[in-house]
VOBA-1610 file (N, C-alpha, C; in pm, whole numbers, padded with zeros to 5 digits, always signed):
BEGIN
Met-08287-02349+13547Met-08221-02283+13659Met-08144-02388+13742Gln-08204-02507+13751Gln-08136-02605+13836Gln-08008-02657+13764Ser-08013-02667+13639Ser-07893-02705+13577Ser-07790-02599+13575Leu-07838-02474+13569Leu-07735-02362+13576Leu-07671-02354+13712Cys-07753-02381+13819Cys-07694-02386+13950Cys-07588-02495+13966Ser-07620-02615+13910Ser-07530-02723+13917Ser-07397-02688+13842Leu-07413-02622+13729Leu-07304-02585+13650Leu-07213-02480+13734Ser-07278-02383+13798Ser-07212-02285+13870Ser-07133-02358+13988Arg-07208-02458+14045Arg-07142-02524+14159Arg-07024-02607+14112Gly-07041-02662+13991Gly-06923-02735+13934Gly-06808-02650+13902Val-06845-02530+13844Val-06738-02435+13814Val-06665-02391+13938Gly-06749-02368+14045Gly-06689-02323+14173Gly-06592-02429+14228Val-06632-02558+14228Val-06547-02662+14280Val-06423-02674+14200Ala-06439-02656+14061Ala-06326-02664+13973Ala-06225-02552+13998Leu-06285-02424+14020Leu-06196-02310+14046Leu-06124-02329+14179Gln-06195-02387+14287Gln-06127-02411+14407Gln-06009-02501+14385Gly-06027-02605+14306Gly-05915-02696+14268Gly-05801-02631+14205Val-05832-02538+14111Val-05727-02455+14053Val-05658-02373+14144Val-05736-02303+14230Val-05671-02217+14333Val-05575-02299+14434Arg-05632-02419+14473Arg-05552-02490+14553Arg-05425-02537+14486Gly-05431-02576+14356Gly-05322-02603+14276Gly-05225-02494+14273Val-05266-02374+14248Val-05182-02254+14243Val-05119-02228+14375Val-05194-02236+14485Val-05136-02213+14618Val-05035-02317+14652Ser-05075-02448+14624Ser-04976-02552+14645Ser-04843-02532+14569Arg-04857-02496+14436Arg-04741-02477+14355Arg-04655-02361+14407Gln-04736-02256+14446Gln-04659-02140+14502Gln-04584-02172+14628Gln-04650-02251+14719Gln-04587-02286+14842Gln-04460-02371+14813Thr-04471-02463+14712Thr-04356-02548+14682Thr-04248-02460+14627Thr-04287-02368+14541Thr-04183-02271+14482Thr-04121-02197+14595Glu-04193-02141+14681Glu-04145-02065+14793Glu-04047-02152+14882Ala-04086-02275+14907Ala-04004-02358+14981Ala-03868-02391+14922Arg-03878-02407+14783Arg-03754-02423+14708Arg-03669-02305+14717Arg-03727-02185+14708Arg-03659-02057+14707Arg-03589-02037+14838Glu-03671-02064+14953Glu-03605-02051+15075Glu-03490-02149+15104Glu-03503-02269+15049Glu-03402-02374+15068Glu-03270-02330+14989Arg-03284-02266+14871Arg-03175-02212+14791Arg-03104-02092+14866Asp-03203-02013+14927Asp-03151-01889+14984Asp-03070-01929+15109Glu-03102-02045+15177Glu-03036-02083+15302Glu-02898-02141+15271Ser-02880-02195+15151Ser-02752-02261+15107Ser-02659-02141+15058Lys-02547-02139+15137Lys-02455-02024+15095Lys-02318-02048+15167Leu-02220-01967+15120Leu-02092-01954+15189Leu-02086-01832+15267Val-02050-01839+15390Val-02022-01718+15481Val-01880-01688+15456Thr-01848-01584+15383Thr-01706-01566+15334Thr-01647-01437+15380Ala-01521-01438+15412Ala-01446-01320+15448Ala-01313-01315+15369Val-01266-01197+15352Val-01147-01175+15280Val-01040-01102+15361Ser-00912-01139+15346Ser-00802-01068+15422Ser-00679-01091+15340Gly-00577-01006+15373Gly-00445-01023+15301Gly-00366-00894+15311Phe-00241-00913+15260Phe-00137-00805+15263Phe-00063-00804+15129Pro-00025-00692+15074Pro+00078-00694+14965Pro+00210-00725+15010Lys+00298-00763+14915Lys+00434-00800+14957Lys+00504-00680+15017Pro+00611-00702+15096Pro+00693-00586+15147Pro+00735-00490+15038Gly+00725-00362+15071Gly+00763-00262+14985Gly+00646-00202+14911Val+00531-00271+14909Val+00412-00219+14844Val+00317-00167+14955Gln+00265-00042+14931Gln+00185+00021+15029Gln+00053-00045+15043Tyr+00017-00068+15175Tyr-00110-00128+15203Tyr-00225-00027+15167Asn-00316-00066+15087Asn-00427+00026+15040Asn-00559-00044+15057Ile-00637-00008+15157Ile-00761-00072+15182Ile-00868-00060+15067Asp-00858+00046+14995Asp-00949+00071+14887Asp-00921-00033+14773Asn-00791-00061+14748Asn-00763-00162+14645Asn-00806-00298+14691Ile-00786-00330+14822Ile-00828-00456+14867Ile-00975-00486+14859Leu-01050-00380+14904Leu-01201-00382+14891Leu-01247-00399+14741Ala-01166-00349+14648Ala-01201-00351+14506Ala-01157-00483+14446Gly-01087-00572+14522Gly-01053-00698+14474Gly-00910-00716+14441Gln-00821-00631+14482Gln-00677-00649+14440Gln-00590-00633+14562Ile-00499-00732+14583Ile-00399-00727+14691Ile-00262-00740+14636Gly-00187-00635+14606Gly-00064-00641+14541Gly-00081-00696+14398Asp-00011-00797+14364Asp-00032-00869+14232Asp-00143-00970+14239Asp-00195-01001+14356Asp-00311-01090+14368Asp-00444-01025+14337Ala-00546-01110+14301Ala-00675-01054+14289Ala-00775-01153+14331Tyr-00897-01117+14359Tyr-01000-01208+14408Tyr-01131-01152+14371Phe-01234-01245+14377Phe-01381-01196+14385Phe-01467-01290+14456Val-01573-01246+14505Val-01673-01313+14590Val-01813-01265+14537Cys-01891-01360+14488Cys-02024-01326+14448Cys-02124-01443+14452Arg-02249-01404+14444Arg-02355-01508+14449Arg-02465-01473+14350His-02505-01567+14274His-02606-01545+14175His-02716-01651+14184Val-02842-01604+14195Val-02954-01687+14198Val-03054-01653+14087Asp-03065-01746+13980Asp-03154-01722+13875Asp-03292-01788+13907Glu-03380-01714+13970Glu-03504-01770+14016Glu-03588-01832+13903Trp-03608-01753+13800Trp-03692-01793+13694Trp-03628-01925+13621Gly-03497-01910+13589Gly-03433-02016+13530Gly-03435-02139+13602Gln-03419-02133+13743Gln-03422-02255+13823Gln-03550-02314+13830Glu-03657-02234+13848Glu-03802-02287+13860Glu-03834-02352+13729Glu-03799-02298+13616Glu-03829-02358+13490Glu-03761-02492+13477Lys-03643-02510+13523Lys-03565-02640+13519Lys-03635-02732+13612Glu-03684-02692+13726Glu-03744-02779+13819Glu-03883-02834+13777Glu-03951-02750+13706Glu-04088-02793+13666Glu-04094-02858+13540Arg-03977-02856+13452Arg-03973-02913+13326Arg-03964-03070+13337Pro-04060-03145+13265Pro-04044-03286+13271Pro-03917-03346+13211Glu-03877-03453+13253Glu-03757-03516+13201Glu-03783-03557+13052Pro-03693-03527+12963Pro-03708-03565+12828Pro-03701-03712+12811Ser-03773-03765+12693Ser-03760-03907+12671Ser-03612-03932+12613Arg-03580-04063+12619Arg-03448-04097+12579Arg-03416-04065+12432Glu-03527-04057+12351Glu-03498-04017+12208Glu-03471-03874+12192Val-03502-03792+12281Val-03473-03650+12271Val-03322-03624+12289Thr-03259-03549+12194Thr-03116-03532+12204Thr-03072-03397+12259Val-03173-03302+12272Val-03147-03169+12311Val-03101-03164+12457Gln-02989-03103+12484Gln-02948-03099+12626Gln-02948-02962+12677His-03003-02946+12800His-03017-02819+12862His-02892-02796+12952Pro-02860-02673+12975Pro-02738-02642+13052Pro-02771-02691+13200Ala-02672-02757+13259Ala-02685-02813+13390Ala-02670-02699+13498Phe-02763-02687+13588Phe-02757-02606+13705Phe-02708-02457+13673Arg-02778-02399+13572Arg-02731-02268+13534Arg-02775-02171+13637Gly-02674-02083+13673Gly-02692-01963+13732Gly-02730-01962+13886Asn-02711-02077+13955Asn-02743-02077+14097Asn-02627-02122+14177Ala-02549-02034+14231Ala-02428-02076+14300Ala-02368-01963+14369Asp-02292-01990+14484Asp-02195-01894+14542Asp-02063-01928+14465Val-01992-01820+14422Val-01870-01833+14343Val-01758-01751+14405Ile-01641-01802+14428Ile-01533-01733+14472Ile-01404-01767+14394Gly-01311-01674+14388Gly-01194-01698+14305Gly-01072-01609+14353Val-00953-01672+14325Val-00834-01599+14348Val-00745-01616+14237Ala-00655-01523+14205Ala-00561-01523+14094Ala-00428-01456+14144Asp-00310-01501+14103Asp-00178-01446+14145Asp-00105-01408+14019Gly-00095-01276+13997Gly-00015-01233+13883Gly+00133-01265+13895Val+00194-01303+13777Val+00337-01351+13774Val+00425-01230+13779Gly+00511-01223+13885Gly+00590-01101+13903Gly+00691-01074+13804Gly+00732-01182+13725Gly+00841-01166+13626Gly+00811-01071+13524Trp+00686-01029+13507Trp+00656-00931+13396Trp+00699-00788+13427Arg+00747-00765+13554Arg+00794-00635+13584Arg+00916-00604+13499Gln+01007-00705+13471Gln+01127-00674+13400Gln+01096-00630+13255Tyr+00970-00653+13214Tyr+00929-00607+13076Tyr+00846-00475+13087Gly+00841-00418+13205Gly+00756-00288+13232Gly+00609-00311+13239Val+00569-00439+13279Val+00428-00471+13282Val+00388-00495+13421Asp+00279-00424+13463Asp+00232-00444+13602Asp+00158-00579+13604Pro+00217-00672+13696Pro+00163-00814+13696Pro+00016-00818+13750Gly-00020-00715+13828Gly-00149-00712+13890Gly-00269-00699+13791Leu-00232-00631+13676Leu-00335-00598+13571Leu-00401-00729+13522Phe-00323-00832+13496Phe-00370-00952+13432Phe-00460-01019+13540Ser-00408-01050+13658Ser-00489-01119+13756Ser-00621-01045+13785Ser-00613-00907+13800Ser-00729-00827+13834Ser-00828-00838+13714Asn-00794-00830+13593Asn-00883-00832+13486Asn-00947-00972+13469Leu-00866-01077+13503Leu-00922-01212+13486Leu-01034-01239+13593Met-01007-01187+13716Met-01106-01208+13816Met-01230-01122+13799Lys-01218-01001+13733Lys-01330-00913+13704Lys-01411-00973+13593Ser-01344-01032+13494Ser-01416-01102+13390Ser-01499-01212+13445Cys-01443-01295+13529Cys-01518-01406+13588Cys-01630-01354+13669Glu-01614-01256+13744Glu-01716-01200+13832Glu-01827-01146+13748Arg-01794-01073+13647Arg-01899-01014+13562Arg-01985-01113+13495Leu-01922-01228+13456Leu-02003-01342+13393Leu-02099-01403+13490Val-02052-01415+13612Val-02134-01475+13720Val-02253-01387+13744Met-02225-01254+13764Met-02325-01160+13799Met-02440-01149+13696Ala-02392-01168+13566Ala-02485-01163+13456Ala-02556-01297+13430Gly-02522-01404+13503Gly-02574-01530+13489Gly-02529-01613+13370Phe-02413-01567+13307Phe-02367-01644+13195Phe-02259-01745+13248Phe-02300-01843+13321Phe-02223-01949+13366Phe-02306-02064+13414Gln-02241-02173+13437Gln-02309-02293+13482Gln-02253-02320+13618Gly-02347-02345+13720Gly-02310-02350+13855Gly-02230-02474+13901Asn-02200-02563+13807Asn-02119-02680+13830Asn-02001-02694+13740Gln-01964-02590+13678Gln-01855-02592+13576Gln-01760-02467+13589Pro-01683-02461+13693Pro-01588-02345+13713Pro-01487-02342+13596Ser-01450-02460+13547Ser-01344-02455+13445Ser-01393-02384+13318Lys-01532-02395+13292Lys-01581-02322+13175Lys-01590-02177+13199Leu-01621-02135+13333Leu-01616-01999+13367Leu-01471-01944+13357Leu-01364-02016+13397Leu-01228-01968+13375Leu-01202-01956+13228Glu-01239-02050+13144Glu-01227-02039+13004Glu-01294-01922+12943Gln-01417-01891+12987Gln-01485-01776+12935Gln-01424-01640+12976Gly-01377-01642+13105Gly-01314-01515+13148Gly-01184-01482+13077Phe-01113-01596+13052Phe-00987-01579+12976Phe-01015-01545+12833Arg-01106-01595+12771Arg-01149-01567+12635Arg-01181-01414+12618Glu-01256-01367+12727Glu-01292-01227+12722Glu-01166-01134+12720Met-01063-01173+12795Met-00942-01101+12790Met-00875-01107+12662Gln-00876-01228+12601Gln-00812-01241+12465Gln-00872-01153+12365Glu-01004-01132+12372Glu-01083-01063+12280Glu-01093-00909+12309Asn-01033-00871+12423Asn-01041-00727+12464Asn-00965-00640+12356Lys-01028-00541+12319Lys-00971-00438+12222Lys-00843-00388+12269Gln-00837-00357+12396Gln-00710-00308+12453Gln-00631-00431+12508Gln-00518-00453+12452Gln-00437-00577+12483Gln-00394-00573+12624Ile-00421-00693+12690Ile-00388-00709+12832Ile-00269-00807+12835Ile-00153-00767+12881Ile-00031-00856+12885Ile-00009-00904+13019Gly+00033-01029+13036Gly+00069-01080+13164Gly+00038-01225+13174Ser+00044-01275+13299Ser+00015-01414+13336Ser-00025-01422+13480Ser-00094-01531+13505Ser-00137-01552+13647Ser-00183-01695+13670Thr-00176-01746+13793Thr-00241-01861+13830Thr-00390-01830+13869Ala-00470-01921+13894Ala-00611-01904+13922Ala-00668-02023+13990Cys-00767-01992+14081Cys-00842-02103+14137Cys-00982-02054+14158Leu-01085-02120+14104Leu-01226-02086+14118Leu-01299-02193+14188Met-01392-02155+14266Met-01477-02250+14345Met-01618-02206+14342Met-01712-02311+14323Met-01859-02289+14321Met-01924-02373+14418Leu-02007-02316+14510Leu-02103-02394+14580Leu-02238-02397+14501Cys-02264-02517+14437Cys-02386-02525+14351Cys-02504-02542+14436His-02606-02461+14416His-02731-02467+14500His-02811-02583+14462Ser-02799-02637+14351Ser-02884-02751+14301Ser-02846-02877+14355Asp-02725-02916+14381Asp-02687-03043+14432Asp-02601-03030+14561Leu-02572-02902+14602Leu-02496-02880+14720Leu-02358-02944+14717Lys-02298-02937+14599Lys-02155-02981+14586Lys-02064-02859+14567Leu-01936-02878+14601Leu-01843-02786+14564Leu-01773-02823+14438Tyr-01761-02735+14340Tyr-01688-02760+14217Tyr-01576-02664+14203Thr-01452-02705+14173Thr-01339-02620+14166Thr-01256-02640+14040Ala-01192-02535+13997Ala-01095-02541+13889Ala-00972-02468+13932Asn-00857-02536+13925Asn-00729-02481+13980Asn-00621-02496+13869Ile-00551-02379+13841Ile-00437-02389+13759Ile-00322-02315+13829Gly-00210-02390+13851Gly-00090-02324+13913Gly-00084-02361+14062Asp-00032-02267+14140Asp-00004-02298+14287Asp-00095-02210+14385Ser-00190-02146+14331Ser-00301-02105+14422Ser-00379-02237+14461Gly-00471-02230+14546Gly-00537-02356+14584Gly-00640-02341+14692Phe-00681-02452+14743Phe-00782-02467+14853Phe-00760-02580+14949Leu-00813-02563+15074Leu-00823-02660+15169Leu-00969-02667+15219Val-01021-02787+15243Val-01156-02789+15314Val-01131-02882+15438Val-01163-02812+15556Val-01145-02879+15691Val-01280-02906+15750Arg-01285-03029+15809Arg-01410-03071+15883Arg-01366-03134+16013Ser-01411-03091+16120Ser-01378-03150+16253Ser-01229-03167+16274Gly-01153-03066+16240Gly-01005-03065+16259Gly-00928-03151+16155Glu-00996-03198+16053Glu-00928-03283+15947Glu-00950-03223+15813Val-00840-03236+15733Val-00850-03193+15588Val-00921-03301+15512Val-01037-03272+15457Val-01123-03369+15384Val-01107-03344+15231His-01066-03235+15191His-01039-03214+15050His-00931-03102+15035Arg-00840-03118+14922Arg-00748-03014+14903Arg-00707-03018+14758Ser-00651-02910+14707Ser-00601-02907+14569Ser-00454-02937+14567Gln-00407-02977+14454Gln-00262-03010+14436Gln-00203-02901+14342Glu-00074-02861+14378Glu-00012-02768+14297Glu+00027-02817+14159Gln+00016-02729+14068Gln+00067-02761+13926Gln+00190-02681+13895Gln+00311-02751+13890Gln+00435-02682+13859Gln+00506-02740+13740His+00557-02655+13655His+00645-02697+13553His+00783-02748+13609Tyr+00828-02667+13698Tyr+00947-02705+13780Tyr+00942-02609+13903Phe+01040-02620+13991Phe+01032-02553+14122Phe+01008-02405+14098Asn+00917-02356+14177Asn+00872-02208+14174Asn+00825-02154+14035Thr+00785-02253+13952Thr+00737-02204+13817Thr+00604-02274+13793Pro+00495-02217+13839Pro+00365-02282+13833Pro+00299-02275+13692Phe+00209-02361+13669Phe+00123-02346+13551Phe+00057-02205+13557Gln+00033-02144+13442Gln-00018-02010+13439Gln-00086-01979+13308Leu-00192-01904+13315Leu-00257-01855+13199Leu-00180-01725+13155Ser-00160-01712+13025Ser-00068-01604+12980Ser-00121-01537+12850Leu-00099-01408+12840Leu-00128-01332+12719Leu-00001-01250+12689Pro+00098-01311+12623Pro+00225-01235+12593Pro+00215-01160+12461Pro+00291-01049+12444Pro+00300-00991+12323Pro+00365-01090+12218Thr+00337-01054+12083Thr+00385-01145+11987Thr+00538-01177+11994Glu+00612-01074+12024Glu+00756-01098+12022Glu+00807-01181+12138Leu+00721-01205+12240Leu+00762-01281+12351Leu+00702-01418+12366Gln+00617-01458+12261Gln+00541-01575+12270Gln+00634-01699+12285Arg+00751-01705+12231Arg+00834-01821+12237Arg+00910-01826+12372Glu+00910-01716+12441Glu+00990-01704+12569Glu+00905-01730+12691Val+00774-01723+12685Val+00682-01721+12792Val+00598-01847+12808Leu+00594-01903+12924Leu+00500-02015+12945Leu+00358-01971+12935Ala+00289-02050+12861Ala+00145-02016+12837Ala+00058-02144+12833Asp-00005-02174+12955Asp-00088-02285+12971Asp-00229-02240+12936Gln-00324-02331+12909Gln-00453-02306+12874Gln-00552-02342+12986Pro-00670-02277+12991Pro-00766-02314+13090Pro-00795-02467+13100Glu-00784-02531+12980Glu-00815-02675+12985Glu-00717-02753+13068Ser-00595-02695+13103Ser-00498-02759+13182Ser-00535-02759+13332Ala-00640-02688+13365Ala-00673-02673+13506Ala-00724-02815+13562Asp-00679-02834+13696Asp-00736-02950+13767Asp-00876-02920+13814Asn-00963-03020+13792Asn-01105-03002+13826Asn-01141-03100+13937Tyr-01203-03048+14037Tyr-01252-03128+14150Tyr-01405-03108+14178Glu-01466-03212+14223Glu-01606-03195+14271Glu-01626-03292+14391Phe-01697-03244+14490Phe-01729-03323+14609Phe-01838-03256+14691Arg-01901-03341+14769Arg-02009-03291+14851Arg-01943-03221+14980Val-02013-03123+15023Val-01978-03064+15148Val-02083-03080+15254Glu-02052-03059+15381Glu-02144-03071+15489Glu-02158-02929+15555Asp-02272-02914+15622Asp-02299-02793+15687Asp-02182-02772+15796Gly-02124-02653+15794Gly-02023-02615+15891Gly-01887-02643+15843Asp-01865-02701+15724Asp-01732-02715+15663Asp-01660-02585+15658Val-01529-02583+15668Val-01449-02461+15652Val-01367-02469+15530Ile-01371-02366+15452Ile-01294-02363+15322Ile-01193-02251+15322Leu-01075-02279+15287Leu-00974-02178+15260Leu-00933-02179+15114Leu-00953-02068+15044Leu-00909-02044+14912Leu-00801-01940+14915Ala-00687-01962+14859Ala-00576-01864+14878Ala-00471-01876+14775Thr-00386-01774+14769Thr-00272-01774+14674Thr-00149-01836+14748Asp-00032-01849+14670Asp+00075-01925+14733Asp+00145-01846+14849Gly+00105-01715+14868Gly+00154-01638+14982Gly+00120-01705+15113Ile+00003-01777+15118Ile-00039-01855+15233Ile+00027-01992+15231Phe+00023-02070+15125Phe+00060-02209+15130Phe+00221-02217+15138Asp+00290-02114+15090Asp+00433-02117+15087Asp+00493-02085+15228Asn+00407-02025+15319Asn+00453-01981+15445Asn+00389-02043+15563Val+00272-02102+15549Val+00204-02155+15671Val+00188-02308+15654Pro+00243-02384+15748Pro+00222-02531+15739Pro+00076-02567+15749Asp+00053-02683+15704Asp-00093-02731+15713Asp-00154-02735+15858Arg-00063-02785+15950Arg-00110-02795+16091Arg-00154-02669+16145Leu-00088-02558+16110Leu-00124-02424+16164Leu-00246-02381+16097Leu-00262-02406+15973Leu-00386-02360+15899Leu-00510-02436+15953Ile-00489-02563+15973Ile-00604-02646+16024Ile-00642-02602+16165Glu-00539-02572+16250Glu-00566-02524+16383Glu-00651-02390+16381Glu-00617-02306+16294Glu-00694-02188+16292Glu-00835-02198+16223Met-00834-02276+16116Met-00965-02298+16046Met-01065-02371+16141Asp-01012-02463+16226Asp-01098-02535+16311Asp-01184-02457+16416Lys-01122-02336+16437Lys-01190-02241+16532Lys-01326-02183+16477Val-01342-02199+16349Val-01464-02144+16293Val-01549-02259+16234Tyr-01514-02386+16262Tyr-01595-02502+16218Tyr-01738-02484+16277Asn-01833-02494+16194Asn-01980-02489+16234Asn-02017-02353+16263Cys-01934-02245+16230Cys-01961-02111+16263Cys-02030-02041+16142Lys-02140-01973+16175Lys-02213-01897+16075Lys-02205-01741+16102Asp-02114-01706+16197Asp-02096-01559+16233Asp-02000-01501+16143Ala-02039-01407+16057Ala-01946-01347+15960Ala-01835-01268+16030Val-01860-01210+16145Val-01752-01143+16221Val-01645-01237+16266Ala-01681-01354+16317Ala-01586-01451+16367Ala-01506-01511+16239Val-01578-01532+16127Val-01509-01574+16013Val-01404-01474+15960Gln-01446-01355+15969Gln-01350-01246+15929Gln-01229-01239+16022Gln-01250-01249+16153Gln-01142-01253+16250Gln-01043-01367+16221Cys-01102-01475+16191Cys-01019-01598+16160Cys-00933-01571+16026Ala-01002-01512+15931Ala-00928-01484+15805Ala-00807-01385+15838Asn-00839-01285+15918Asn-00734-01186+15950Asn-00615-01259+16021Ser-00654-01351+16108Ser-00548-01422+16191Ser-00460-01503+16093Ile-00519-01566+15994Ile-00436-01649+15905Ile-00348-01564+15827Ala-00403-01444+15769Ala-00324-01355+15691Ala-00208-01295+15775Leu-00237-01255+15899Leu-00125-01206+15984Leu-00018-01313+16012Met-00058-01433+16030Met+00038-01534+16068Met+00127-01556+15934Ala+00065-01555+15823Ala+00142-01581+15693Ala+00246-01469+15682Arg+00204-01346+15710Arg+00292-01230+15692Arg+00414-01243+15793Arg+00374-01278+15919Arg+00474-01289+16021Arg+00581-01395+15977Leu+00532-01515+15944Leu+00620-01623+15911Leu+00701-01602+15779Ser+00639-01520+15691Ser+00722-01495+15572Ser+00844-01404+15597Arg+00846-01333+15709Arg+00953-01250+15748Arg+01046-01314+15846Asp+01019-01436+15888Asp+01099-01500+15987Asp+01215-01584+15916Ser+01334-01534+15926Ser+01451-01591+15855Ser+01494-01720+15912Lys+01449-01759+16033Lys+01485-01886+16096Lys+01380-01992+16075Phe+01264-01962+16021Phe+01151-02050+16014Phe+01167-02148+15894Leu+01151-02281+15928Leu+01158-02377+15815Leu+01026-02381+15750Ser+01002-02294+15647Ser+00872-02276+15592Ser+00841-02390+15487Pro+00722-02405+15448Pro+00681-02495+15346Pro+00763-02469+15212Phe+00788-02339+15178Phe+00863-02296+15065Phe+01006-02353+15072Ser+01068-02330+15190Ser+01214-02378+15201Ser+01221-02526+15195Leu+01122-02604+15237Leu+01120-02745+15238Leu+01098-02792+15091Lys+01021-02716+15015Lys+01005-02751+14871Lys+01133-02727+14793Ala+01212-02620+14832Ala+01340-02593+14770Ala+01437-02703+14797Leu+01440-02750+14918Leu+01527-02860+14945Leu+01499-02979+14875Ala+01369-03014+14869Ala+01320-03130+14787Ala+01365-03118+14638Ala+01372-02994+14590Ala+01406-02975+14452Ala+01559-02966+14432Gly+01636-02989+14547Gly+01785-02986+14536Gly+01838-02844+14539Ile+01765-02752+14591Ile+01809-02608+14600Ile+01831-02578+14744Glu+01954-02539+14772Glu+01997-02492+14905Glu+01954-02348+14934Ala+01828-02334+14969Ala+01773-02194+14988Ala+01792-02155+15129Gly+01811-02260+15225Gly+01816-02229+15363Gly+01675-02203+15428Pro+01674-02188+15563Pro+01541-02160+15618Pro+01489-02022+15587Gly+01363-01994+15636Gly+01303-01869+15612Gly+01180-01880+15523Gly+01090-01776+15540Gly+00969-01767+15472Gly+00992-01703+15326Lys+00887-01686+15257Lys+00887-01628+15121Lys+00802-01501+15123Pro+00867-01388+15129Pro+00785-01261+15125Pro+00706-01260+14994Asp+00580-01242+15004Asp+00492-01236+14890Asp+00357-01176+14921Asp+00285-01149+14812Asp+00146-01105+14833Asp+00057-01223+14897Ile-00022-01181+14991Ile-00093-01278+15071Ile-00248-01243+15047Thr-00322-01356+15000Thr-00464-01331+14984Thr-00537-01454+15038Val-00633-01428+15132Val-00709-01531+15201Val-00855-01502+15173Leu-00922-01608+15123Leu-01070-01616+15120Leu-01111-01732+15211Leu-01173-01703+15323Leu-01214-01804+15417Leu-01363-01814+15418Ala-01415-01932+15411Ala-01565-01942+15411Ala-01613-02064+15496Thr-01726-02050+15546Thr-01790-02165+15610Thr-01912-02192+15536Val-01949-02324+15529Val-02065-02377+15453Val-02188-02372+15540Ser-02298-02306+15490Ser-02419-02299+15560Ser-02534-02351+15474Leu-02584-02478+15514Leu-02682-02550+15432Leu-02814-02556+15507
//
């Protein structure tokens, strides 16, 4: 009986150790989950279709603004992330590579359909809209890596290529991911959509336009066979890729050229700085609206020396002053870590 009691006491102590281990591991897992949940982008969307196109709030909420398109989503793969965190590091002899930072990111994107397709009877908004929907669908399903937006762009484009119903058109595109694992921003940009990151009234990161020549940006294209020789068709691999650390409170602008062609940096920075360190979604939305309204107003000002008119002059084109009437899409976000 004495030995049985000792055995029972030993089992009890061992079980207490197991329970402590379970509780400790659960607390660690919960802490990690809370930390991931706290890391996010506080995002707002605003914009206007070009003059002559009816403003439709339902279309805008569905992700389309004229020929522009966008998406905003967040995916957290709890099980996949915990498995990665608990898995011991493989020895150097092991050659199997696991996907990096799978499925844990805030992801946003914009695309600008190329208007020239109208002369062929094609709606330019169909291509940009389908591209963004494909990317959004892949993110929501967890079929992406949180630090590789270029791969997501490539996958979304491939989905369109393989679509049974042919999708014709072209568009620029810019994707951005806030990776929850390393708290870096990863971006892929093709064409003249792009981004700005502002901190304490200064631009700390920005994309660069990709142009074949003036007003002819790089673009993803799916032309019909008979037009393949006539249409510019860049590949997702041509996208510029950026990665950088962000800080709590940073302000991010992701937009189509309707913003960058009409609003000088100094005015964008002035507006964006108003929501630096702001986590209030209403205030971020008001700022996004203000930027979109400013772009629309300046695009209609025939006397304004816009960024677009300055680019024309630099290219040797006497376009004169004035803005560029275009679709305007603004994704404005603040970083909350």
